[in-house]
N, C-alpha and C positions, 0 to 999 in steps of 0.2 A: 634260967628255968622257965619252961613255956607256961603260959596261961592255962588254968584249969577251969573248966566249964562243967556245970552240972548237966545232968540229962535234961531237965527242965529248961534250963537256959538254951541249950542246943535247939530243942523242939521250938522255942519262941523265935530264936534266930532264923531257923529254916522257915518257918511259917511267914515271917516278916520279909525275908528275901524272896519268897514266892508270891508276895503280894496279898497275903491274908491278914485279917484284923483291922480292916478299913471300914469307913462308912459305905453301905451299899444301898443307900436311899437317894443318891444323887442321879440326875439326868445323865445318861452314859452317851457321848457322842463319838464320832470317828477319832478325835484326837486322843481320848482316853483309851480306845481300843488300840490304837498305835502305841501308845506308851507301855501298854501291858504286853503286847508282842515284843516290844523291845526289851522289857524286863526279863521275860522267860526265853526269849530268843526263838521260840518255836511254839506252835500249837500242833500237836500230832493229829494226824488224819487217821480215820478208820471208816470203813465201808458200812458197818453196822447202823442201822437207823431204827432200832427198836424202841428207843425213846427220843433221842436227839442226836445228831452226828457228833462225834467226840470233839472236833475242833471248835465247836461253838460253846462247849461247857466250861473251859478255863476262864474265859472273860465273865460268864454269868457267876461262876464260883467266887470270884474276886470283886466284880463290880456290881453285881446284880442285874436286874432287868435292862435289856437292851435290844434294838432292832438288829437282828441278825443280818439284814442286808447290809449294815454299815461294815460288818465284818467281812462278807463277800466282796465289797467294794474295795477293801484293801488289797486284795490280791487279784481282782478280776478286772479293775479298771484303772486307767492312768490317773495321776502318778501313783503307780504301785508301790506300797510300803511292806508288802508281804510277797513271797513268791514260793512255789512248790519245789521242793527238792528233798533229798535224803539227810536228815539231821539225826534225831535220836532213832527215828524211822521215817516213813513217809511223813512229811510236815509241811505246815505253812511257816515258813522262815523268815525273820526279820530280813528285809532285802539288803540291809547293810552288810550281813554276813555273806554275801555271795562271793565277794573277792577271796574270802578266806576259805572258802569251800572249792575253789576252782582246782586245787590240787587233787581233789576228790573225783573231780570229772577226767582229769588227766590219768589219774591211776586206773580208772575203769577203761579208758580208751587203750591203755597199754596191755590190759589183760581183759579182753572181751569175754563175756559169759557165753556159754556154750552155744545156744541157739543163735545168738547174734554173730559169733564166729563162723558157725556154719553158712548163714547168709552172705557174710562178707566174703567167704571163699568162693561160695557157688553162684551167688546172684548179686555181685557188687551194683549192677545198674538199678537194682530195686531201691537202693538207698537214694539214687538220684531222682527216681520217679517220685518217691515220697517228698523229697525236698521241692521238687518242681510243683507238686500239688500244693504244698503249704505256702509256697512263694506266691503262687498265682491266687490262692483261694482261702488262705488261713485266716483265722484259726479254724481248724477242723478237728472233729473227733475222729477216732479210728474207723467208724462206720460211715463216715462221711467222705473219707478218702476214694476218690473214684478209681475203678479199673475196668478193663475191657474184656475180661474173661469171667467165666462161670465162677460162682463162690462155692466151689466144691473142694472137700477135702482132698488134699494132694495136688490142687491146681498150682499153677506157677505163680499166680497172684490171688492169695486167699486171705481171709481176715487174719488168720493167726500170724501169718507173716507181716502183714501190714502192721499189726500191733507190736510185733517184735520189733520191727524197724523203728516205729515210733518211740518205743520205750527205750530202745538203744540210743537213739538221738537225743532222748531226754536225759538219759544217764550221762552222756558225755557232753552234754551242755549246748548241743546245737539247736535243739528246740527246747522251749519251756511250756508250761501250763499257762494259757491266758485265762483260765478259770475253769469252773465246772458248769455243765449244764443241769437242768432238773432232775435228769437220771444220774447225775453224779459221775459222768463220763469226763475225762480230761478233754479240754479243748486245746490242742497242740498248735503252737505256732513257732516262728523263728525267734530265737532268743533276742536278738537285737531288736525286735518289734514288741517284746514283751517287757523287758527290764528297763528301768529308768536310764537315760543316757548317762546320767552322773555317776551311776553305779558302774556301768560298762566301762567308763572312762577311767575308773581307779586302777591303778597298776596292779599287777598280780603280785601279790607278797611270795617271797620264798617260802617254801613249805615249813620250815621251822618257825617263821615268823607267823604264818597262818596258823599254826597250831596254838601259839601263844595267845593269839586273838581269841580262838575258840575256847581256851582254858580260862581266860580272863572272863568271858561272858558267862561261862558254867560257873566259875566261882562266885560271881556276883549273884547269879540266879539261884544258887545253893546256899549261900551264907556260910554254913559250916559242913565240912564234908571230908571224906577220905579220898586218897588218891584214886581208888577204884571208882568211887562215884563220880569223881570229875571227868574220868575218861569215859563213863557210861552215858553222861548227859548227852553228847553229841556223837556216841559211838565211835570214839578215836582210840587208837592202840595204846595200851597201856605204857609200852616203853617211851613212845615220843610223848605221850601226856605227861609222865614223869619229869621229862626234860623241860617241858613247858611250865610245869608246876614249879621246878627249881628255879626258873627265870622269874616268875611271879614273886617267889619267896624272896629271890635276891633284890628285887627291885622294891620290896616293901609292900607290895599289894596284898599279899597272903602271909600269914604268920602261923607257924606250927602251934598247936595247942593240944590240950589232953581233955577229953570228955569222959566223965565218970560212967562206967558201964559199957564203953565202946572198946573193943577188942584190937582195934586198928589206930595207928596214929592218925590225928585230925589236924585239919587246917581251917582257918578262919578268914574270910575275906575282910580285910582291915576296915573297909568302909561299911561293913554291914551294920544295919540297925540292931540294937540289943535291948529289946522292949522288956519291961518288967512285967507285963501280962499282955496277953492276946485276948481279945473279946469278940465273938461273933460266931456265926453259924455259915456252914457252906456244904454243899453236896458236891463231891469229886469224883469225876468219871474215870474209868479204868486206865486210860491212857493220859491223864493228866500229869504233867511234869513233877508234881508233889509226890505221885505214887508210881510212875512207870517203872521205877527201878525198885524192885520189890525188896532186895537186900537192904537198901538204904531205908525204905519204909520200915522194915522190921528192925533194924537197929535204932531207928530214931523215935519211932512211936511204938514199938512193941507189938505190931500188928503184923500177922502172917496173912498175906492177901492172895488169892488166886481167882480170877473171874472164871465162871462156869462156861464161857463162851467156847473154849476149845477142849471142854471135857464131856465125855458122853452123859446124857441125861441122868442116867440111874447113878452116876458117880458124883454129881453135883452136890456140894454141901450147902451152899447159900443162894444158889440162883444161877440164871444164865447171864446176866449183864448187871454185875453188881457195883453200885456206888458206894464210897464211903462218906460218912456223916463227920465233918469236922465241927467240933464244939469248944470254942475258946482254944486252949493249946493241947487238945488231945483229940484222937479220933474216938469217938463214942459209940457209933452204930454203922451198920452197913445194910442197905436195902437193894433188892432187886426190882428195878423199875421198867415199866413199859407204858408208853403212850398209846392208849386205846383212843385213836382219833376219832373213829366213827361214833363212840359213845360219849366222846368228850371228856375222857377221865384219865387221870394220872394213875396207874394201877401199881400199887406196891405188892409185888407177887410174894415176897417175904421180907421180914425184918427182924434183925438180930442185934442184941446188945454186947458191946464189947465188954471185956472183962474190966470190973471195978468202975464202970460208968454208971452214975446215978440213974436209975430206971424212970422215975417220974419226969425229971427234969429233961433227960434226954428225949423222952417221947413227946413232951410239950414243945421243946424247940425244934425238934425234927419235924413235927407236924406243921409248924409254921413255915419251915423252909420247904416242905413238899408243897404247900399251898401257894408259895412264891413261885415255885418252879413251874406249877401247873399253869398259873396265871401268864407266865412268860411264854409258855408253849401254847397258850390260846386254849386250855382245857379248863372245864368249868368246875370239876370235883376232883377229889382224891379218894380213891377207894383202897382200903387196906384188907387184903386176904388173910385168912387165919393161919399163917405159917411163920415159924420163928418164934425166939423167945421174947420178942418185943411187940409182937403183932397185937396182942389183947390191949396192952397200955397205949399203943400208937392210935389203935382204931377208936379207943374211948375218947380221944382228944381231937381226932381229925375231922 
């Protein structure tokens, strides 16, 4: 008979596996950031900078204040411990996962997307020209790749085609990102000049073995999960993920369990911590690995979550770029945040209390976390606008 977990136990296991509930008042150095990237496997990237770019938030939520340039250095300078590629989505990934993702580059090479396929068929020499530019002058952004014709729509050598070539070479693993510039543009370079030599030297695992490696890392990062959530973590196909999960169960690394209130069979990473309580506060961005799987979030925390980013303004319920507030072992509130850098303010454009969360305690503890975040971002004050059912209480203690 399988182990039975309560919903509260499952929440605590999930939070601990994701790195929550620890002291956040320590000095955070590069080694701590590297450990967090290894724990989660990936920090998802998003171009929106309304408050702070998404890949900086996971470490702040789990570790507290840190110098963001240290995280940049993990993937921008040698010896790199992170690299950009497709995990759950576009991510900074733990560089140790690169061998296990080579099957993804080969699968892409075998089935080019439409624009790349057209270029391969009609202008194969364009690939060589771009490679030559990177070899001689890399790393380069797309705008820095030189050409000798006018930059006009429809010209043989225009920016859209250059960008397509660079992205195609990136997807098939021939080039990598050597970091981002201040405009958040990728700086492309040859993969052999970006990835550490010891990573490049790792033999490529067969696809079945690679999928087990990814499933193992996802299982450790999730703690407790369903088969679907395991597949969602690195966007791996359900059928192959099921086979990898079976291998982990057979090896004793994962065990089947039941979680009260969950409709699907569950699994437990056998080495997962099982804390009796989780204490602490954290603001979690929309693309954090705790919440990027909205179905997992709903089943584990009872929270229906959609950011307004992709919704017309008139249809938004809670705001444009909404963060969730983790308080102990629950999600207690959500806030729409914006960094008004000119005014030096962290602007709370709306604030909302989750069902059954204690209003006074939530407001007080959220106010403290907002002040911490403002300080981390170099903002002097927090301003709460009068929108949302938590706004009045939050403004009173901010």
